[in-house]
C-alpha positions in Angstrom: -14.3 102.3 276.8 -15.3 101.7 273.2 -15.6 98.3 271.6 -12.7 99.0 269.2 -10.4 100.0 272.1 -11.4 96.9 274.1 -10.7 94.7 271.1 -7.2 96.2 270.7 -6.4 95.6 274.4 -7.7 92.0 274.2 -5.6 91.2 271.1 -2.6 92.8 272.7 -3.0 90.7 275.9 -3.4 87.4 274.1 -0.1 88.0 272.3 1.7 88.4 275.6 0.6 85.2 277.3 -0.2 81.6 276.3 -3.8 82.0 277.5 -5.5 85.1 278.9 -8.5 84.5 281.1 -11.8 86.3 281.1 -11.0 87.7 284.6 -7.7 89.1 283.3 -9.4 90.8 280.4 -12.1 92.3 282.7 -9.3 93.8 284.8 -7.5 95.1 281.7 -10.5 96.6 280.0 -12.7 97.5 283.0 -15.6 95.8 281.3 -18.0 93.2 282.7 -17.5 89.5 282.2 -20.5 89.3 279.8 -19.0 92.1 277.7 -15.6 90.5 277.6 -17.1 87.1 276.6 -19.0 88.8 273.7 -15.8 90.5 272.6 -13.9 87.2 272.6 -16.7 85.5 270.6 -16.6 88.3 268.0 -12.9 88.2 267.6 -13.0 84.4 267.4 -15.5 84.6 264.5 -13.3 87.3 262.9 -10.4 84.8 263.1 -8.3 87.3 265.2 -7.9 85.0 268.2 -9.0 81.5 269.4 -11.7 81.2 272.0 -10.8 78.6 274.7 -12.5 77.5 277.9 -12.4 80.5 280.4 -10.6 82.9 278.1 -8.7 83.2 274.8 -5.4 82.6 273.1 -3.5 84.0 270.1 -3.6 82.3 266.8 0.2 82.9 266.5 1.6 83.7 270.0 4.4 86.2 270.4 7.7 84.4 271.0 8.8 87.4 273.2 6.4 87.7 276.1 5.3 91.0 277.4 4.5 92.2 280.9 1.3 91.7 282.8 -0.9 94.7 283.4 -2.8 97.3 281.4 -0.9 99.1 278.6 0.5 102.6 279.2 -1.9 104.1 276.6 -4.9 102.8 278.5 -3.7 103.7 282.0 -2.9 107.2 280.8 -6.6 107.9 280.3 -7.7 106.8 283.8 -8.0 109.2 286.8 -6.1 111.8 285.0 -6.9 114.8 287.2 -6.0 112.9 290.4 -2.7 111.8 288.8 -1.9 115.4 287.9 -2.6 116.6 291.4 -0.5 113.8 292.9 2.4 114.5 290.5 2.4 118.3 291.4 2.6 117.4 295.1 5.5 115.0 294.3 7.5 117.6 292.5 7.1 120.0 295.5 9.3 117.6 297.4 12.2 118.2 294.9 14.8 120.9 295.3 17.0 122.4 292.6 19.9 120.0 291.8 18.3 117.0 293.5 19.2 113.6 292.1 15.9 111.7 291.8 14.7 108.4 290.3 11.3 108.4 288.5 10.0 104.9 287.8 7.9 104.4 284.7 4.2 104.7 285.0 1.3 107.0 284.1 1.1 108.7 287.5 4.8 109.3 287.6 4.7 110.5 284.0 2.6 113.5 285.1 5.6 114.7 287.0 7.3 115.9 283.8 5.1 119.0 283.5 5.9 120.6 286.9 9.5 119.4 286.5 9.8 121.6 283.4 10.8 124.5 285.7 13.4 122.6 287.7 17.0 121.5 287.1 17.3 118.1 288.7 19.3 115.0 287.9 16.7 112.5 286.8 17.2 108.7 286.3 14.3 106.9 284.7 13.4 103.7 283.0 10.6 105.3 281.1 10.9 106.4 277.5 8.0 108.9 277.7 9.4 110.6 280.8 13.0 110.8 279.4 11.8 112.1 276.0 9.6 114.8 277.5 12.2 116.0 280.0 14.8 116.2 277.2 12.6 118.2 275.0 10.9 120.5 277.5 13.2 121.0 280.5 16.7 121.7 281.6 16.9 118.6 283.8 19.7 116.2 283.1 18.4 112.7 282.2 20.0 109.3 282.6 18.0 106.3 281.2 18.5 102.7 282.2 19.4 99.9 279.8 17.7 96.7 279.0 14.8 95.3 277.1 12.1 97.7 275.8 8.6 96.7 276.7 6.4 98.7 274.2 3.0 98.3 275.9 4.2 99.8 279.2 6.8 102.1 277.6 9.6 101.0 280.0 13.0 99.6 279.9 13.8 96.6 282.2 17.0 94.7 282.6 17.3 91.2 284.2 21.0 91.7 284.9 22.5 92.9 288.2 25.4 94.9 286.6 23.3 97.5 284.8 23.6 101.3 285.2 21.0 101.3 288.0 23.7 100.4 290.5 25.7 103.5 289.6 23.1 106.1 290.4 22.4 107.3 294.0 19.2 109.4 294.5 17.7 111.5 297.2 14.2 110.2 296.4 12.6 107.4 294.3 9.2 108.2 292.9 7.1 105.2 291.9 3.6 104.0 291.3 2.0 100.7 292.0 -0.6 98.2 290.8 -2.3 98.2 294.2 -1.7 99.0 297.9 -3.0 96.8 300.8 -2.1 95.6 304.3 0.6 93.2 302.9 2.3 96.1 301.1 2.9 97.6 297.7 1.7 95.2 294.9 2.7 94.9 291.2 1.5 92.7 288.4 4.7 91.2 286.9 7.9 89.6 288.4 10.2 91.5 286.1 8.7 94.8 287.3 9.3 93.8 290.9 12.9 92.8 290.2 13.6 96.1 288.5 11.9 98.2 291.2 13.6 96.4 294.1 16.9 97.4 292.6 15.7 101.0 292.3 14.5 101.1 296.0 18.1 100.2 297.0 19.5 103.3 295.2 17.4 106.0 297.0 17.4 107.5 300.5 13.6 107.9 300.4 10.8 106.0 298.7 7.8 108.1 297.6 4.8 106.2 296.4 2.4 107.9 294.0 -1.0 106.2 293.9 -4.5 107.5 293.2 -7.2 106.4 295.7 -8.5 103.6 293.4 -5.2 101.7 294.0 -6.3 100.9 297.6 -9.1 98.8 296.1 -6.8 97.0 293.6 -5.0 93.8 294.4 -2.3 91.6 292.8 -0.7 88.3 293.7 2.8 89.8 293.8 4.1 92.0 296.7 6.9 94.4 295.9 7.6 95.5 299.4 6.0 95.9 302.8 4.3 99.2 303.7 7.0 100.0 306.2 9.5 100.6 303.4 7.5 103.6 302.1 8.6 107.0 303.5 5.9 109.2 301.8 2.6 108.2 300.2 0.9 110.8 297.9 -2.7 110.2 296.9 -5.9 112.1 296.2 -8.8 113.2 298.4 -10.8 110.0 297.5 -8.8 107.9 299.9 -11.0 106.2 302.5 -10.6 106.7 306.2 -9.8 103.0 306.5 -7.0 103.3 303.9 -5.6 106.4 305.5 -5.5 104.7 308.9 -3.6 101.8 307.3 -1.0 104.1 305.8 -0.6 106.2 309.0 -0.3 103.0 311.2 2.7 102.0 309.1 4.4 105.3 310.1 4.2 106.6 306.5 3.9 110.3 305.9 0.5 110.7 304.1 0.1 113.6 301.6 -3.4 114.1 300.2 -3.3 116.2 297.0 -6.6 117.9 296.2 -7.7 117.4 292.6 -11.1 119.0 292.8 -13.0 115.8 291.8 -14.4 115.1 295.2 -16.0 118.6 295.4 -17.5 118.2 292.0 -19.0 114.8 292.8 -20.4 116.2 296.1 -21.9 119.2 294.2 -23.5 116.9 291.6 
């Protein structure tokens, strides 16, 4: 990641929270602690943020807080081939006319391309997913109401009486911040609140995660592994992670992306 891109992510993050730690910024940018500290120092000198012990804060904090986690624009560039393969496998589960829910995220977004040839009833809280399906497919699209979170390109509602409760789906497709023995993990309480409502509206929960998510962790658990019906990942999944998934009685689908063969050949 280039310095300019890291600086943009850091400045966005400090607007969302009173203080953002060096560890948080390492997770958001994928950079080392030393690199992040240099970035903070440079932005402090440029009077774009204020350096504090262990992190940084905004000069003029946003009064409307954002969500924890990396922005959609950053996540969209990571593990792209794996996400495309996972999304293709997910759409293969869909039949013509199915009512499905697609939760916002960069892996689930990749479902829009293979869905272009289908006619499903799609409920989503994602602006990019809704926009693409409306422009490039014959699927019917219903979008949730609530607050728009620009960084993640999703719409979340804190209220119980939103349109989510009026849609019943065959399957819910969703991603995650991480997957571990305790279950599916997410980075923000608002995301968990919204996703728990969605889980209750579908007959089957399909989790779409690239293999790197088995190494990621968060302090917030969305649901235990036993609530997942199908988990789709790429061929980079370790034997240990695969055993964990199968021991929870989850149907494991490994979508070949070709990256493992290329790495072995090199």
